[in-house]
N, C-alpha and C positions, 0 to 999 in steps of 0.2 A: 504494500500500500504506500502510495506517495501522496503526501498532503501538500497542496499548493495554495498560497494566498494570492489572490489577484486584487490589487488595490485600484478601484475605479470600476463602475458598472456601466460606463458608456459603451459605444460600439467596440472600441479596441479591447476593453476588458472582457466584454461578452464573447467576442470572437476568439480571444485567447482561451477563455474557459471552454468554449465549444471545441476548439482544436484539441485541447488536452484530453477531455473526456472521450472524444470520438476516436482518438488515435491510441489511447492506452486505457484499458479497462481497470487498471489498478490505481488510477489517479482520482483523488477526491479534491474538489476545488471549493474554497470559501471566497466569495466575491465581497470584498469590504468596500463600503462607500461612506464618505463623510455625511452625505445627505440621507434622510430616511426613505427617499424614493430612488428607484433605479433609472437607468437609461441615459444618464449624463446629458449631453447636448441634444440628443434626440427629444428629450422632454423639455429641456431648458434653453435650447438654442435654435431649434427649427421653428420657423414662423408658424403661428397658430392656424393660419389659413392654408398651410401646406399639408393637407390631410394625408395625401398619398405618402409623403416622406415620413410623416409622424407615424403612419401605420407600420413602419419598420419596428416599432415597439413590440408588435406581435411576434416577430422573429426573435428579438432579444428575449422576450418572455419565455419562449420555448427553451432557450439556453438556461435561463435561471430556474426553470422548473424541472430541469434534468435531475434524476435521482441522485447523482453524485456531485451536484452543485448546490451550494447554499448561498443565499443572499443575506448579508449582514449590514444593514443600513445604520446610519447614525453613529458610525465609528470613525473618529478622527485619528489619522495616522500622522505622527510627527507634530511639531509645534507645541505651544503651551497647552498642557492638559491632554495632549494626544498620546496615542500609543506609540512608544519609541520604535523606530525601525529595527533597532537591535533586538528588542523583545520579540518582534514578529519573526525575525530570523531564528530565534530559539524555539518558536512554536510550530514552525512549518519547515518542511524540507526545502522549499523554494518559495520565493516571493517575486511576483511580477508587478511592476509599477506601471499602471496605465492611467496616470493622473492628469493627462492632457496639458493644455497651456492655459493657466488660470488667470492671466492678466492680459491687458491690452497694451499696445505700443502708444507712445505719446508723440505729439507733434514737435515738442520742444521749442515753442514759439511764445513770445510775450502775450499775456492775456488768456492763456489756455486754462488757467484755474478760475476764471471768472464764473460767477453764478450763471447758469444757463448753458455752460459748456460741459459736455459729458462724453464719455466713450459710448460707442454704439453698444458695447457689451452691457453697460449699465442699463441702457434703454431696453435692450432685449430681455435682460433679467427681470425688469419691471413688468413688461407685458406678458412674460412667460411664467410669472408667479414664482420666481426663485426665492426661497425663504430668506436669503441674505439681501434681497433688493429692498430699496426704500422708495416710497412714493414722495419724490421731492418736487412734484409739480412740473414735470418735464414740459408739458404743452401749455401750462397755465399762462395766459397772457401773451402767448406767442402768435404772431401773424405770419412770420416768415422763418423758415428753417433752412440751414445749410448742413448737408451731409458730406463730409470730406472723405473721399474714397470711392472707388468704382469696382468693388467686388460684389459678390452675392449678398454679403451681410448688409452692405450699403443699399443694395436694391431692396432687401427685406425691410429695413427701417424706413426707407422712403415710401414703400408701399403701405406700411402700417400707418404712417402719418396721413396718407391720402385715403385710407379706407373709411367707410361710413359705418354706423351702428348696424345697419341691415346686413352687411357682409361679415361683421365681426361677431355678432350675437350667436351664430351657430357654432363658433369655435369654443375651445376650452379656456379662453382668456379669462383671467380673474375679473371679477365684477368691477372693482375699483378702476382698473386700467380701461376696461370697456367703457365705463361711464365717462372717464376723462377724455378718451379719444373721441367718443361720440359728441362731446361738448366742445371739442377743439375748434379754435378759430384759425388754425394754420391753413392758409390758402396757397402759399407759394413755397415750394420745396426745391432747393437747388442741390443736385448731386454733382460733385466737382472732383475732377482728377487732374493731377499735375502733368500727366503725360497724355498721349493721344488716344483716340477711340480704338485704334487697332491693338493697343496695349492694355486695354481694360480687362479686368479679371472676371467680370460677371459672365455667366453662361447665357446663351441666346434665349433659352427657355425662360429664365428668370427675367431677362430684359423685356421680353415681349409681354410679360404680365403687366408691366406698367401701362402699356397701351390699351389694356383691356379694362382698366379701372373706370367705373362710371363717373360721368360729370367731371372728367379730368383731362386736360390737354397735356401732351408731352411735347416739349419744345427743344429743338436742337439747332444750334447756330451753324449754318452751312460754312461760314468762314472758319470756324474752328475745325470742322471736318477737313477743309482744304489745307489746313496747316500740317496735317499728317500725310507725309509722302506715301505711306502705304495705302491710303484711301484712294490715291490717284491710280494705283495699279494693284487692285485687290488680288490679282492672280498669284502674287508672291506670298499671300497670307495663308495661314492654315485654314482649314474648312470652318472651325468654330469662329475664328477671327473674322473671316469673310462674311459669315452669317450676321455677326454683330454689326459690322459696318453696313450691311444691306438694310438692317432694321433701322439704324440711325439715319441713314440716307433717306429712307422713306418718311421718317418723322420730320426731317429737315425740309422736305419738299411739301409736306402737307399743311394746308391752312388751318389755323386754330378753329375750334368748334364753339368757343365761348363757354367752356366748362367752368364750374365754380372754383375748381382747384387747378393749379398749374405746376407741372414738374419740369424743371429746366435741367437738361444734361449738359454740363459744361466740361471743357477739356483745356489742357495747356494752361492751367492756373495753379500756382503753388501758394498755399497759405503762408503768410509771413507774420500776421498779427491778428489777434482778436481785439476788437475795439469796444471800449466800455461806453455804456449809456445808462445813466440813472443807477449806477452801482452794479450793473450786470452786463452781459454781452449784448451789444447792439448791432454789430456788423463784423464781417470778416474781411480783412485786407488780403488780396491776392496779388502776386506778381505774375505777369504774363510770361510764359515760357515758350521756347521753341525747340524742336528736335536738335540734338547735338551731333547727329550722324552716326552715333555709336550705341543707339538704343536708349539713351537717356535724354535729358533736357537741360537747357541752360536758361538762366534768367535774362530778361530783356531790360530791366529797369523801369518797365511800365507797370502801373498798378491799377487795380479795380477793387472797389469796396462793394460788398453784397450785404444788404440788410439781413439781419438774423437775430431773433430773440432766443433761438434754440440752435445750438451747434452740436452735431454728433460726429465724432471722429471714428472712422472705420478703416484703420490703416494696419490692421493685423493683430494677431494674438501673440502672446509670448509666454514661454514656460517660466516657472518660478522654482527656486531651490526647495527641495524637501529635506528637512533636517535629518541628517544621518546618511544622505546620499551624495555622491560627487556630482558636480554641476559645472557645465561649461557656460559661463556667463555670456560669452560672445554669441553662442548659438542658441542659448536658452534651452538646452537639452542635457540629458544625462549621457556622459560618454559611454559608448558600448561597442561591442564587436558582435555583429549578427544577433543583437538583442541581449547579449551577456554584458552586464554592467562592468565597467573598467574602473578600478581604483589605482591611481598613479600608473596607468598604463597596463596593469595586470588584471586578469579576469577575477572578479569577486565571486567565489563559489556560491551558488544558490540565489543570486540576485539577477533580475532580468527587467527589461523595459519593453513596452510596446506603445504604439500610438504617437501622439504629438510630442510627448516628453522624450520619445526615442528619436523621431525624425524631424521634429519641428512642425509648426502648424501649416501643413500643406496637404493638398488632395481633398477628396470628398469622402463621405462616409464609407463608401466601398473600398477606398484606399487602405482602410484599416485591416481588411481581410488578409491581403498578402503580407502586410507588416506584422500582424499577429502570427501568421503561419510561420514566418522566419523565426520568430522568438520561440514559438512552440517546438519547432524542430530542434533548436539549440537546447532547450530545456530537456526534451526527451532524450537527446543524445547524452546528456549529462546524468540522466536518471539513475543509472546503476551506482554512480558514486554518491549522488544526493541521498539515495535511499538508505545509505549506511548510517546516516545521522539519526540519533535518538530524538524523537519528538513526542509530545503528549498524545495520548490516544485520541482525545478530542480537544483541540485548542479552544473551542468556544466555552467549554466548561472552565478552563483556566481563566479566560477573559472575564467570565461572569464572576468568578471568585475574587477578581481584582477590581470589581465594581463597574465593569463595562456592561452596558445593557443594550445589545444590538436590536434593531428593528428587523425581525425576520420576515419571511415571505408572508406569513399570515397577517403581520402588521401592515405590510404594503397593501395587501388585498383589502384590509379595513380602510386604508386611506382611499383606495379606489372607490369603495362603496360610499364613503362620506362625500367624495367629489361628485358622484352620480346623484346623491340625495340633494346636495347643494344646488346642482344644476336644475333638478326637477322643481325645487322650491322657488327658483328664479324664473321658471318658464323657459329654461334653456336646456341643453343636453348636459354634458359633463362640464363642471366649472372647477378649476384648480383651487385648492387651498393655498393661500398666499404666504403663510408665515410658519415659523417653527412651532409656535404654540398649538396652532390648529392641526398641523400635521402630526405632531407627537401625541396629541390628545386622541386623534382618530386612530393612530397606530395602536394605542392601548386598548381600543375597543375591538378586540380580535374575534369577537363572536358576532354572528349575524343576527 
């Protein structure tokens, strides 16, 4: 019997657990998560109106319901009051860290800390009911919003700002966020990239969704498209880039319909400062950029201010150090060799990584499958040596005796029932519980 702890119940953690139990019938896996709810960014990062992607939870559920897999929520690993990583190594033959990239990148410009300036991650956490999120009045008093970044997360938050109550009510969005967005007076949303349209990171499918929003015009400046040499000769682009450019060209050529809301897609603008007005952000100052001929851009010394009472930066995620693990601060990842953790260049027996903390915040959900597969292969190759270590017969019994009270699968099912009941009481379907208190209270009600 080989006992493995997987830290993190998002896609990389679940795919790691799945690979382990499928490939070796002697492996038992405990999946530990800081939150009382499983699924990671599938629950707390995928936009609530993306029901098809969110349905991936059903696949992850199958993994966590496997007879040799246990879900242990509400267990902090590392940090103040958390379970030390050294203790985990004593309790299990192997530990796989699938802790993702827990923070966001900053712009590093003056005014970034002004009230009204947020990371897109904070905004997503709020409308996704992450228990650490705070309702700080994101859209309160805002008429114009600027989203800095041109990836899929930027498209998601832009779309959420333009959605109406009728489209959001059928989702599992928490009631407070739904009410706030329904009452929002934001009518102008600017999604801005420092490079050209051919270099944007959004997928065409996500991009096209902006054009399907009711009562909303999507505006693209033809002159900014013309600044991108690749747009003049799309044949040199990859198929996805070419499709993006085609969509943007169509919008640039289309007359406005007079919609109540307007989404402006802007390119070749680099943020240099957030400008204050009345003690909070009032505008973003951008410098016009031009291609430098080497895939980057260079500034022109010409500037443009865009009004905004709400600024959301969406310029990438970043891994953070986990106490007791080595960390490459430059890459924001744990050093590894084929998933095996490296300490001072040498393989650390029994320690592994998968997902974003292994490779950085790249790829889509499906990218975690081959990433996890590589780590699982390495771990199972090491299994004969790992199995020689003496570990407790049941690590959870040891954890409980030390005062750790994990939320097990029955507790998660009780949370699901409570969210279904809350939705029914509000005339909606499922509505997420938005805070630690309500989640843990529901988890304790483990009988139907």
